[in-house]
N, C-alpha and C positions, 0 to 999 in steps of 0.2 A: 472458379470457386463454387462450391456447392451452395445451393439456396438453403437457408436456415430459417426456421420459424420458431418463435418462442411460445411455450405453452402457457406461461404466466410471467408476471413481473419479477418473481424470484429467479426464474430461469434467465431472464435478461440481466439482472443484477449480478448473478453468479458468473455469467459470461464475462462481465467486466472485471470482477474482483477475484475470479477463480485462480487457483494455483496457490502455492505456498507463500508467495512473496508480495503480491499486489496489495492486499489489505494492510500488511505491515508497512509498506512504503507509504500508503495513504495516511496511516497512523503517525508515521514519523514526520510527515509534512503538515500536521495539523496546526502547529503554532506559528511557523514561519517558513519562508523560502530557504532551501538548503542547496549548497553546492554538492556535486557528485560525491566527493570524498566524505563530506559530512553525512550525507545520506547513507553511504556505505557503512560508516561507523555506527550509525543509529540502527540499521537493520543488520544486526550481527549475524554472521553465518552465510550471508548472501555472497555469491561470487560476482566479480565485476561483469562477467558475461550475462549472468541472469539479471543483474540490476539494469544493465543497458537494455536488454530485451523487454523487461517488465515496464521500464520507463517509456520505451517506444510505444508499447501497446496501450499504456495508460494515456499517453499523449494523443495517440490515434483515436481513442475513445473520448477525448476532450475533457478528461478529469484532471490531468496534470498539464501544466504549462511549462515549457522550456524557454528560458530567456537567455540569449547570448549577449554579453556585454563586450563590445569591440574595444578591448583593452590589451595591453601587453603586460603580463601574460593574459591570454584569453580567460574570460570568466563566464561560467554558465550556472544559472540557478534554476531550480525546479520548485514550483509552487502548485497549490491546488487552484483549479478554476472554481467558479461558482458551483458548477455541476459536481466537482470533486468535493467541495465543502459540504454540499448536501448529502453526497454519498457517505462521507465520513460521519456526518450526523446520524445517518441511518445505521452505521456500523457501531455506534456507541452502545446501544442495548446489547448487541452481540458481545462486545468487549466486556460489558458489565457481567453478562451471564458467564463468560469465560473466567473472569476474576472470581466470581462466587463459587465456581465449580472446579477451578484449576487444580486444587489439591487432590480431589477425588479422581479427576480425569488423569492426572499425572500418575497417581498411584495405580490405577487400572492399566495404564499403558507402560508403566515402568520408566517414566520420565521424571527428571528433576525439574520442578517449576522454577523459572527465573524470577527475579524481583519484578514487581509490578511496573508497567510502562503506561499506565492510564494517562491520557492527555488531560 
C-alpha cells in the first residue's frame, strides 16, 4: 500500500466519509442501531454490494461498530461508535447547509429533491 499523508484535517475527514454513501449511512445510524436490511431501506438506492463495502470501510475506520448476536437466525446490528457519533455531529452543519440550499442545487443539477431526512 502506498504511503499517504494528509494535508489537513478536512483531507483526513473526507478520506473517512468520502464517496456517495458513507455520510448517508452515518446519517441513517444517528438514532439507533440498525440491522443490515433496515439500513439498506433507510439508505435508498444503495446496492447490497456497496452497503457491505462501505460498512466494512467504516468499521475499519472505527466509526461504525458491527455486533453479531449468536441467535438462530443470526442477527447483526450496526451502530455508531463514539468516534462515529462525533463525526455525525460534525456532519450536521453540512446537512443543514444542504437543506438550506437543496432546492437551488437540485435546480442547477436537474435533480428532484427528496423529502428531508434531517436527524
